[in-house]
Chimera marker file (.cmm) of the C-alpha trace (Angstrom):
<marker_set name="trace">
<marker id="1" x="7.278" y="15.479" z="9.281" r="1" g="1" b="0" radius="0.5"/>
<marker id="2" x="7.039" y="12.609" z="8.297" r="1" g="1" b="0" radius="0.5"/>
<marker id="3" x="4.778" y="11.981" z="5.365" r="1" g="1" b="0" radius="0.5"/>
<marker id="4" x="1.583" y="10.568" z="6.890" r="1" g="1" b="0" radius="0.5"/>
<marker id="5" x="-0.198" y="9.116" z="3.694" r="1" g="1" b="0" radius="0.5"/>
<marker id="6" x="0.500" y="7.636" z="1.178" r="1" g="1" b="0" radius="0.5"/>
<marker id="7" x="-1.041" y="5.698" z="-2.367" r="1" g="1" b="0" radius="0.5"/>
<marker id="8" x="0.701" y="2.604" z="-3.403" r="1" g="1" b="0" radius="0.5"/>
<marker id="9" x="0.281" y="0.614" z="-7.184" r="1" g="1" b="0" radius="0.5"/>
<marker id="10" x="1.809" y="-2.738" z="-7.123" r="1" g="1" b="0" radius="0.5"/>
<marker id="11" x="1.153" y="-6.606" z="-8.660" r="1" g="1" b="0" radius="0.5"/>
<marker id="12" x="-0.104" y="-7.789" z="-5.307" r="1" g="1" b="0" radius="0.5"/>
<marker id="13" x="-2.505" y="-6.084" z="-2.306" r="1" g="1" b="0" radius="0.5"/>
<marker id="14" x="0.252" y="-7.676" z="0.357" r="1" g="1" b="0" radius="0.5"/>
<marker id="15" x="2.844" y="-6.176" z="-1.933" r="1" g="1" b="0" radius="0.5"/>
<marker id="16" x="1.574" y="-2.244" z="-2.149" r="1" g="1" b="0" radius="0.5"/>
<marker id="17" x="1.277" y="-3.037" z="1.538" r="1" g="1" b="0" radius="0.5"/>
<marker id="18" x="5.009" y="-3.886" z="1.971" r="1" g="1" b="0" radius="0.5"/>
<marker id="19" x="5.890" y="-1.122" z="-0.215" r="1" g="1" b="0" radius="0.5"/>
<marker id="20" x="4.027" y="1.820" z="1.726" r="1" g="1" b="0" radius="0.5"/>
<marker id="21" x="5.342" y="0.341" z="5.062" r="1" g="1" b="0" radius="0.5"/>
<marker id="22" x="9.030" y="0.229" z="3.682" r="1" g="1" b="0" radius="0.5"/>
<marker id="23" x="8.044" y="4.324" z="2.188" r="1" g="1" b="0" radius="0.5"/>
<marker id="24" x="6.522" y="5.248" z="5.686" r="1" g="1" b="0" radius="0.5"/>
<marker id="25" x="9.098" y="4.044" z="7.615" r="1" g="1" b="0" radius="0.5"/>
<marker id="26" x="6.981" y="2.379" z="9.969" r="1" g="1" b="0" radius="0.5"/>
<marker id="27" x="5.013" y="-1.312" z="11.290" r="1" g="1" b="0" radius="0.5"/>
<marker id="28" x="2.423" y="-2.344" z="10.312" r="1" g="1" b="0" radius="0.5"/>
<marker id="29" x="0.565" y="-1.491" z="13.852" r="1" g="1" b="0" radius="0.5"/>
<marker id="30" x="1.517" y="1.980" z="13.300" r="1" g="1" b="0" radius="0.5"/>
<marker id="31" x="-0.772" y="2.750" z="9.666" r="1" g="1" b="0" radius="0.5"/>
<marker id="32" x="-4.016" y="2.600" z="8.726" r="1" g="1" b="0" radius="0.5"/>
<marker id="33" x="-4.324" y="0.607" z="5.177" r="1" g="1" b="0" radius="0.5"/>
<marker id="34" x="-7.313" y="1.060" z="2.619" r="1" g="1" b="0" radius="0.5"/>
<marker id="35" x="-7.623" y="-0.889" z="-0.459" r="1" g="1" b="0" radius="0.5"/>
<marker id="36" x="-8.750" y="1.368" z="-2.966" r="1" g="1" b="0" radius="0.5"/>
<marker id="37" x="-8.449" y="-1.425" z="-5.321" r="1" g="1" b="0" radius="0.5"/>
<marker id="38" x="-7.681" y="-5.544" z="-5.677" r="1" g="1" b="0" radius="0.5"/>
<marker id="39" x="-5.656" y="-6.852" z="-8.208" r="1" g="1" b="0" radius="0.5"/>
<marker id="40" x="-7.235" y="-8.111" z="-11.191" r="1" g="1" b="0" radius="0.5"/>
<marker id="41" x="-5.789" y="-11.262" z="-12.781" r="1" g="1" b="0" radius="0.5"/>
<marker id="42" x="-6.433" y="-11.284" z="-16.825" r="1" g="1" b="0" radius="0.5"/>
<marker id="43" x="-6.997" y="-14.069" z="-19.046" r="1" g="1" b="0" radius="0.5"/>
<marker id="44" x="-6.451" y="-17.378" z="-17.638" r="1" g="1" b="0" radius="0.5"/>
<marker id="45" x="-5.252" y="-15.692" z="-14.288" r="1" g="1" b="0" radius="0.5"/>
<marker id="46" x="-2.276" y="-13.836" z="-15.126" r="1" g="1" b="0" radius="0.5"/>
<marker id="47" x="-0.909" y="-11.528" z="-12.587" r="1" g="1" b="0" radius="0.5"/>
<marker id="48" x="-0.828" y="-7.764" z="-13.229" r="1" g="1" b="0" radius="0.5"/>
<marker id="49" x="-3.326" y="-6.968" z="-15.583" r="1" g="1" b="0" radius="0.5"/>
<marker id="50" x="-4.340" y="-4.600" z="-13.403" r="1" g="1" b="0" radius="0.5"/>
<marker id="51" x="-2.530" y="-3.529" z="-10.425" r="1" g="1" b="0" radius="0.5"/>
<marker id="52" x="-3.595" y="-3.434" z="-6.973" r="1" g="1" b="0" radius="0.5"/>
<marker id="53" x="-4.145" y="0.030" z="-4.939" r="1" g="1" b="0" radius="0.5"/>
<marker id="54" x="-3.939" y="0.649" z="-1.249" r="1" g="1" b="0" radius="0.5"/>
<marker id="55" x="-3.760" y="4.024" z="1.193" r="1" g="1" b="0" radius="0.5"/>
<marker id="56" x="-1.816" y="4.194" z="3.286" r="1" g="1" b="0" radius="0.5"/>
<marker id="57" x="-1.966" y="6.684" z="6.903" r="1" g="1" b="0" radius="0.5"/>
<marker id="58" x="0.200" y="6.996" z="9.181" r="1" g="1" b="0" radius="0.5"/>
<marker id="59" x="-1.073" y="6.988" z="12.576" r="1" g="1" b="0" radius="0.5"/>
<marker id="60" x="0.630" y="8.966" z="14.707" r="1" g="1" b="0" radius="0.5"/>
<marker id="61" x="3.113" y="11.026" z="12.115" r="1" g="1" b="0" radius="0.5"/>
<marker id="62" x="6.270" y="12.304" z="14.016" r="1" g="1" b="0" radius="0.5"/>
<marker id="63" x="8.349" y="15.173" z="13.175" r="1" g="1" b="0" radius="0.5"/>
<marker id="64" x="12.000" y="14.578" z="11.967" r="1" g="1" b="0" radius="0.5"/>
<link id1="1" id2="2" r="1" g="1" b="0" radius="0.2"/>
<link id1="2" id2="3" r="1" g="1" b="0" radius="0.2"/>
<link id1="3" id2="4" r="1" g="1" b="0" radius="0.2"/>
<link id1="4" id2="5" r="1" g="1" b="0" radius="0.2"/>
<link id1="5" id2="6" r="1" g="1" b="0" radius="0.2"/>
<link id1="6" id2="7" r="1" g="1" b="0" radius="0.2"/>
<link id1="7" id2="8" r="1" g="1" b="0" radius="0.2"/>
<link id1="8" id2="9" r="1" g="1" b="0" radius="0.2"/>
<link id1="9" id2="10" r="1" g="1" b="0" radius="0.2"/>
<link id1="10" id2="11" r="1" g="1" b="0" radius="0.2"/>
<link id1="11" id2="12" r="1" g="1" b="0" radius="0.2"/>
<link id1="12" id2="13" r="1" g="1" b="0" radius="0.2"/>
<link id1="13" id2="14" r="1" g="1" b="0" radius="0.2"/>
<link id1="14" id2="15" r="1" g="1" b="0" radius="0.2"/>
<link id1="15" id2="16" r="1" g="1" b="0" radius="0.2"/>
<link id1="16" id2="17" r="1" g="1" b="0" radius="0.2"/>
<link id1="17" id2="18" r="1" g="1" b="0" radius="0.2"/>
<link id1="18" id2="19" r="1" g="1" b="0" radius="0.2"/>
<link id1="19" id2="20" r="1" g="1" b="0" radius="0.2"/>
<link id1="20" id2="21" r="1" g="1" b="0" radius="0.2"/>
<link id1="21" id2="22" r="1" g="1" b="0" radius="0.2"/>
<link id1="22" id2="23" r="1" g="1" b="0" radius="0.2"/>
<link id1="23" id2="24" r="1" g="1" b="0" radius="0.2"/>
<link id1="24" id2="25" r="1" g="1" b="0" radius="0.2"/>
<link id1="25" id2="26" r="1" g="1" b="0" radius="0.2"/>
<link id1="26" id2="27" r="1" g="1" b="0" radius="0.2"/>
<link id1="27" id2="28" r="1" g="1" b="0" radius="0.2"/>
<link id1="28" id2="29" r="1" g="1" b="0" radius="0.2"/>
<link id1="29" id2="30" r="1" g="1" b="0" radius="0.2"/>
<link id1="30" id2="31" r="1" g="1" b="0" radius="0.2"/>
<link id1="31" id2="32" r="1" g="1" b="0" radius="0.2"/>
<link id1="32" id2="33" r="1" g="1" b="0" radius="0.2"/>
<link id1="33" id2="34" r="1" g="1" b="0" radius="0.2"/>
<link id1="34" id2="35" r="1" g="1" b="0" radius="0.2"/>
<link id1="35" id2="36" r="1" g="1" b="0" radius="0.2"/>
<link id1="36" id2="37" r="1" g="1" b="0" radius="0.2"/>
<link id1="37" id2="38" r="1" g="1" b="0" radius="0.2"/>
<link id1="38" id2="39" r="1" g="1" b="0" radius="0.2"/>
<link id1="39" id2="40" r="1" g="1" b="0" radius="0.2"/>
<link id1="40" id2="41" r="1" g="1" b="0" radius="0.2"/>
<link id1="41" id2="42" r="1" g="1" b="0" radius="0.2"/>
<link id1="42" id2="43" r="1" g="1" b="0" radius="0.2"/>
<link id1="43" id2="44" r="1" g="1" b="0" radius="0.2"/>
<link id1="44" id2="45" r="1" g="1" b="0" radius="0.2"/>
<link id1="45" id2="46" r="1" g="1" b="0" radius="0.2"/>
<link id1="46" id2="47" r="1" g="1" b="0" radius="0.2"/>
<link id1="47" id2="48" r="1" g="1" b="0" radius="0.2"/>
<link id1="48" id2="49" r="1" g="1" b="0" radius="0.2"/>
<link id1="49" id2="50" r="1" g="1" b="0" radius="0.2"/>
<link id1="50" id2="51" r="1" g="1" b="0" radius="0.2"/>
<link id1="51" id2="52" r="1" g="1" b="0" radius="0.2"/>
<link id1="52" id2="53" r="1" g="1" b="0" radius="0.2"/>
<link id1="53" id2="54" r="1" g="1" b="0" radius="0.2"/>
<link id1="54" id2="55" r="1" g="1" b="0" radius="0.2"/>
<link id1="55" id2="56" r="1" g="1" b="0" radius="0.2"/>
<link id1="56" id2="57" r="1" g="1" b="0" radius="0.2"/>
<link id1="57" id2="58" r="1" g="1" b="0" radius="0.2"/>
<link id1="58" id2="59" r="1" g="1" b="0" radius="0.2"/>
<link id1="59" id2="60" r="1" g="1" b="0" radius="0.2"/>
<link id1="60" id2="61" r="1" g="1" b="0" radius="0.2"/>
<link id1="61" id2="62" r="1" g="1" b="0" radius="0.2"/>
<link id1="62" id2="63" r="1" g="1" b="0" radius="0.2"/>
<link id1="63" id2="64" r="1" g="1" b="0" radius="0.2"/>
</marker_set>
């Protein structure tokens, strides 16, 4: 059975979602996304001060 739930951290929320979709081998329509933490840009807008974190739930897991 495919993995049903995955947590991912990345520099941005968009990047975290893309990584989760790739790992789950799913399309965005097949996954529910819960944003656990938005990225926090550091001093003067520097990226990556605190990464974004999401949890992705596969809506209809399939057996493999």
